[in-house]
C-alpha positions as CSV (number, residue, x, y, z in Angstrom):
1,M,-61.4,-59.3,40.7
2,V,-57.9,-59.4,39.2
3,T,-57.0,-62.4,37.2
4,S,-53.5,-63.5,36.5
5,K,-52.3,-63.5,32.9
6,P,-51.4,-66.8,31.2
7,S,-47.8,-68.0,31.8
8,V,-45.4,-67.5,28.9
9,G,-42.5,-69.9,28.1
10,L,-39.4,-68.2,26.7
11,I,-36.6,-70.1,24.9
12,G,-33.4,-68.2,24.3
13,L,-32.1,-66.1,27.1
14,G,-29.6,-63.9,25.3
15,L,-29.8,-60.1,24.8
16,V,-33.1,-60.2,23.0
17,G,-34.6,-62.9,25.3
18,I,-33.8,-60.9,28.4
19,A,-35.3,-57.8,26.9
20,L,-38.5,-59.7,26.0
21,A,-38.7,-61.2,29.5
22,Q,-38.5,-57.7,31.0
23,R,-41.3,-56.4,28.8
24,L,-43.5,-59.4,29.6
25,R,-42.9,-59.2,33.4
26,A,-43.6,-55.4,33.4
27,A,-47.0,-56.2,31.7
28,G,-47.9,-58.8,34.4
29,F,-47.0,-62.1,32.7
30,E,-45.2,-64.9,34.6
31,V,-42.2,-65.9,32.5
32,T,-40.5,-69.3,32.5
33,G,-37.2,-69.4,30.7
34,F,-34.8,-72.0,29.2
35,D,-31.5,-71.7,27.3
36,V,-29.0,-74.4,26.4
37,R,-26.3,-72.4,28.1
38,E,-26.2,-73.0,31.9
39,E,-24.7,-69.5,32.5
40,A,-27.6,-67.9,30.7
41,R,-30.1,-69.9,32.9
42,T,-28.2,-68.9,36.0
43,A,-28.2,-65.2,35.1
44,F,-31.9,-65.3,34.2
45,S,-32.7,-66.9,37.6
46,Q,-30.7,-64.3,39.4
47,M,-33.0,-61.7,37.7
48,G,-35.9,-63.2,39.5
49,F,-37.3,-65.3,36.7
50,R,-38.3,-68.9,36.8
51,V,-35.9,-71.2,35.0
52,V,-36.4,-74.8,33.9
53,D,-33.8,-77.4,32.5
54,S,-35.4,-78.4,29.2
55,C,-37.6,-77.3,26.3
56,Q,-40.0,-80.1,27.3
57,Q,-40.5,-78.5,30.7
58,I,-41.3,-75.2,29.0
59,A,-44.0,-77.0,27.0
60,A,-45.4,-78.4,30.2
61,A,-45.4,-75.0,31.9
62,A,-47.0,-72.7,29.3
63,S,-49.4,-72.8,26.4
64,R,-47.8,-69.7,24.9
65,I,-44.2,-70.0,23.7
66,C,-41.9,-67.2,22.7
67,L,-38.6,-68.0,20.8
68,A,-35.6,-65.7,20.9
69,V,-33.0,-68.1,19.4
70,F,-30.3,-67.3,16.8
71,D,-31.8,-68.5,13.5
72,T,-34.4,-70.7,11.9
73,R,-32.3,-73.8,12.3
74,D,-32.5,-73.3,16.0
75,V,-36.2,-72.7,15.8
76,L,-36.7,-76.0,14.0
77,K,-34.4,-77.8,16.4
78,V,-36.2,-76.4,19.5
79,L,-39.7,-77.3,18.1
80,E,-39.2,-80.4,16.1
81,G,-35.7,-81.7,17.0
82,D,-33.6,-83.9,14.7
83,S,-35.8,-87.0,14.8
84,A,-36.0,-87.2,11.0
85,Q,-32.3,-87.8,10.8
86,V,-31.8,-90.4,13.5
87,D,-33.2,-93.8,14.5
88,G,-33.5,-96.2,17.4
89,A,-32.5,-95.1,20.9
90,D,-31.2,-91.8,19.8
91,R,-34.5,-90.7,18.4
92,A,-36.2,-89.9,21.7
93,A,-33.3,-87.7,22.9
94,S,-33.3,-85.8,19.6
95,Q,-37.0,-84.9,19.6
96,G,-38.0,-81.3,20.1
97,L,-40.5,-79.4,22.3
98,L,-43.6,-80.4,20.4
99,N,-42.9,-84.1,19.7
100,Q,-41.3,-85.6,22.8
101,P,-42.4,-89.3,23.1
102,G,-44.8,-89.8,26.0
103,H,-45.0,-86.1,26.8
104,Q,-48.2,-84.2,26.8
105,N,-47.6,-80.5,26.0
106,K,-50.3,-77.8,26.1
107,V,-48.7,-75.4,23.5
108,R,-51.3,-73.3,21.6
109,V,-49.1,-70.7,20.0
110,V,-45.5,-70.2,19.1
111,I,-44.3,-66.6,18.6
112,D,-40.9,-66.4,16.9
113,F,-39.0,-63.2,17.5
114,S,-35.9,-64.3,15.6
115,T,-35.0,-63.3,12.0
116,G,-34.9,-66.3,9.8
117,S,-35.6,-68.0,6.5
118,P,-39.0,-67.0,5.0
119,E,-39.5,-70.3,3.2
120,L,-38.7,-72.5,6.1
121,L,-40.9,-70.5,8.5
122,E,-43.8,-70.6,6.0
123,A,-43.5,-74.4,5.9
124,L,-43.2,-74.6,9.7
125,A,-46.4,-72.7,10.1
126,T,-48.2,-75.2,7.9
127,R,-47.0,-78.1,9.9
128,L,-47.9,-76.5,13.2
129,A,-51.4,-75.7,12.0
130,T,-52.0,-79.4,11.6
131,Q,-51.4,-79.8,15.3
132,G,-53.7,-77.0,16.2
133,I,-50.9,-74.6,17.0
134,D,-50.8,-71.0,15.8
135,F,-47.5,-69.7,14.6
136,I,-46.7,-66.0,14.6
137,E,-43.6,-64.4,13.3
138,A,-42.6,-61.2,15.2
139,P,-39.1,-60.2,14.3
140,L,-38.2,-56.9,16.0
141,S,-36.4,-54.0,14.4
142,G,-34.3,-52.5,17.1
143,S,-31.5,-53.3,19.5
144,S,-32.0,-55.2,22.7
145,Q,-32.0,-51.9,24.6
146,Q,-34.7,-50.5,22.3
147,I,-36.7,-53.7,22.7
148,A,-36.5,-53.4,26.5
149,A,-37.7,-49.8,26.3
150,G,-40.7,-50.7,24.1
151,E,-39.2,-48.8,21.2
152,A,-38.6,-51.6,18.7
153,T,-40.9,-52.2,15.8
154,A,-42.5,-55.7,15.4
155,L,-43.0,-57.0,11.9
156,L,-45.7,-59.6,12.1
157,G,-46.3,-62.6,9.9
158,G,-49.2,-64.9,10.4
159,G,-53.0,-65.2,10.4
160,T,-55.1,-62.2,11.3
161,E,-57.1,-64.1,13.9
162,A,-54.0,-65.6,15.6
163,I,-52.4,-62.1,15.8
164,A,-55.6,-60.7,17.4
165,R,-55.9,-63.7,19.8
166,Y,-52.4,-63.1,21.2
167,S,-52.4,-59.3,21.0
168,D,-51.8,-59.0,24.7
169,I,-48.3,-60.5,24.4
170,L,-47.5,-58.6,21.2
171,Q,-48.7,-55.3,22.8
172,A,-46.6,-56.0,25.9
173,I,-43.5,-56.5,23.7
174,S,-44.0,-53.7,21.2
175,P,-46.7,-51.0,20.9
176,K,-45.5,-50.4,17.4
177,R,-46.5,-53.3,15.2
178,F,-47.1,-53.9,11.5
179,H,-48.9,-57.0,10.1
180,V,-47.2,-57.6,6.8
181,G,-48.8,-60.8,5.7
182,A,-48.8,-64.6,6.2
183,A,-46.0,-66.5,7.9
184,G,-42.8,-65.9,6.0
185,M,-43.6,-62.3,5.3
186,G,-42.4,-61.1,8.7
187,A,-38.9,-62.5,7.9
188,K,-38.9,-60.9,4.4
189,A,-39.9,-57.5,5.8
190,K,-37.3,-57.7,8.6
191,L,-34.5,-58.6,6.1
192,A,-35.4,-55.7,3.8
193,T,-35.5,-53.2,6.7
194,N,-32.4,-54.6,8.2
195,L,-30.6,-54.2,4.9
196,V,-31.2,-50.4,5.2
197,L,-30.4,-50.3,8.9
198,G,-27.1,-52.2,8.5
199,L,-25.9,-50.1,5.6
200,N,-26.8,-46.9,7.5
201,R,-24.5,-48.1,10.3
202,A,-21.7,-49.0,8.0
203,V,-22.0,-45.6,6.1
204,L,-21.9,-43.7,9.5
205,A,-18.8,-45.6,10.5
206,E,-17.1,-44.9,7.2
207,G,-18.0,-41.2,7.3
208,M,-16.7,-40.9,10.9
209,V,-13.4,-42.6,10.0
210,F,-13.1,-40.3,6.9
211,A,-13.9,-37.2,9.0
212,Q,-11.2,-38.2,11.5
213,S,-8.7,-38.6,8.8
214,L,-9.5,-35.0,7.7
215,G,-8.8,-33.8,11.2
216,I,-12.5,-33.6,12.4
217,A,-12.9,-35.2,15.9
218,P,-15.4,-38.1,15.9
219,A,-17.6,-36.4,18.5
220,R,-17.7,-33.2,16.6
221,F,-18.5,-35.1,13.3
222,L,-21.4,-36.9,15.0
223,E,-22.8,-33.6,16.2
224,L,-22.6,-32.3,12.6
225,V,-24.4,-35.4,11.2
226,Q,-27.1,-35.3,13.8
227,N,-27.9,-31.7,12.9
228,S,-27.8,-32.1,9.1
229,P,-29.8,-34.1,6.5
230,A,-27.3,-36.9,7.0
231,N,-28.9,-37.7,10.3
232,S,-30.4,-41.2,10.7
233,G,-31.7,-43.6,13.3
234,A,-28.3,-45.3,13.1
235,A,-26.6,-42.0,14.0
236,Q,-28.8,-41.6,17.0
237,A,-28.5,-45.2,18.2
238,K,-24.9,-46.0,17.4
239,G,-23.1,-42.7,17.0
240,D,-22.0,-42.3,20.6
241,M,-20.9,-45.9,20.7
242,M,-18.7,-45.4,17.6
243,V,-17.1,-42.3,19.1
244,A,-16.3,-44.3,22.2
245,L,-14.8,-47.2,20.2
246,L,-12.6,-44.8,18.2
247,N,-11.4,-43.5,21.5
248,G,-10.4,-47.0,22.6
249,E,-13.3,-47.5,25.0
250,A,-15.3,-50.7,25.4
251,V,-19.1,-50.5,24.9
252,P,-21.7,-53.1,26.0
253,A,-23.3,-55.1,23.2
254,Q,-26.9,-54.3,22.4
255,S,-26.8,-56.3,19.2
256,R,-24.0,-58.4,17.7
257,I,-22.0,-58.4,14.5
258,R,-22.4,-62.1,14.0
259,Q,-26.1,-61.9,14.3
260,H,-26.4,-59.2,11.7
261,L,-24.0,-61.1,9.4
262,K,-26.4,-64.0,9.6
263,D,-29.2,-61.6,8.4
264,V,-27.1,-60.3,5.6
265,E,-26.2,-63.8,4.4
266,L,-30.0,-64.5,4.3
267,M,-30.5,-61.3,2.3
268,L,-27.9,-62.3,-0.2
269,A,-29.3,-65.8,-0.6
270,A,-32.8,-64.5,-1.1
271,A,-31.6,-61.9,-3.6
272,G,-29.5,-64.5,-5.4
273,A,-32.5,-66.8,-5.8
274,D,-34.3,-63.9,-7.6
275,S,-31.2,-62.9,-9.6
276,Q,-31.2,-59.5,-7.8
277,A,-27.7,-58.0,-7.2
278,L,-27.1,-56.4,-3.8
279,P,-23.6,-54.8,-4.3
280,L,-23.5,-52.7,-1.2
281,S,-24.6,-55.6,1.0
282,K,-21.9,-57.8,-0.5
283,V,-19.3,-55.3,0.7
284,H,-21.0,-55.0,4.1
285,A,-21.0,-58.8,4.5
286,A,-17.3,-59.0,3.7
287,L,-16.5,-56.4,6.4
288,M,-18.5,-58.4,8.9
289,R,-16.9,-61.7,8.0
290,E,-13.5,-59.9,8.5
291,A,-14.8,-58.7,11.9
292,V,-15.7,-62.3,12.9
293,Q,-12.3,-63.5,11.8
294,H,-10.7,-60.9,14.1
295,G,-12.7,-62.2,17.0
296,E,-15.2,-59.3,17.0
297,G,-18.4,-61.3,16.2
298,D,-19.9,-60.8,19.6
299,L,-19.2,-57.1,19.8
300,D,-22.0,-54.6,19.2
301,N,-22.8,-53.8,15.6
302,A,-21.2,-50.4,16.1
303,A,-17.8,-52.1,16.2
304,I,-18.0,-52.4,12.4
305,I,-16.1,-49.1,12.7
306,H,-13.0,-51.1,13.7
307,R,-12.9,-52.8,10.3
308,I,-13.3,-49.6,8.4
309,A,-10.6,-47.8,10.6
310,A,-8.3,-50.8,9.9
311,A,-8.7,-50.6,6.2
312,R,-5.8,-49.0,4.3
313,T,-5.3,-48.5,0.6
314,K,-2.2,-49.9,-0.9
315,P,0.2,-47.3,-2.4
316,D,0.2,-47.2,-6.2
317,P,3.4,-48.8,-7.3
318,G,3.5,-46.6,-10.4
């Protein structure tokens, strides 16, 4: 006898959210989605998924909740709302998924796939535990395309028993998983690995622009890199996109500059709190801030090559 798998509620229907939904559906889960953007809900519905109109309806529909929102501020807003900051009639409207007045939710676990603040997520896990709700961090290392293909790496933070209890969802999302510690440690591991990944992309872009200035065609340079010790995962994943961008072609976003900038800002803040300098990441952050200022924040991370190609040294007046 075949039994259906428990329904999963998904909040956040952007690039990552859609990739997660596709993985879950392929594994036999029924997915119910919500996003604050109407256009995202419409697109999700057109893909054949069930859509609801509020976080509260997600809580009523599923005991397992997956979050694919932008940052920890959004995680806290979705789950707990802004009730601590408001009073009176506005309080009910500002409450989150888990504390809506008069609403009985059946949430048993929250799995957070975003990359956020380690300290805030650790504190959130403690608060959820008092409500009998497991909290699992599962930030994914990889683009939305890699997530959809099951090629992303999940860096898990949370209790061992909770991770085992919901291994069916985690396995559906990513066969490659590493449990790195308690809640908060997943974010720390993701920030550290993302630092290396982001700088690899930036270095590839700079090398390609430099090679082009020397008269080496971008496609030829990429071939050289991929067949030398300079090869990297970034060269494999983003190299062709960078070549296309230098040729004036548009490429679909698999990840976004503004999202990685958020991660690098978290890295710099964490390092600053520990008096650790990150000189290369400071330069990288400045490039991405410039990209956002030029309206490129929603472009794929490969588009960092635009900022490097646009950089020109000033002639020496002497």
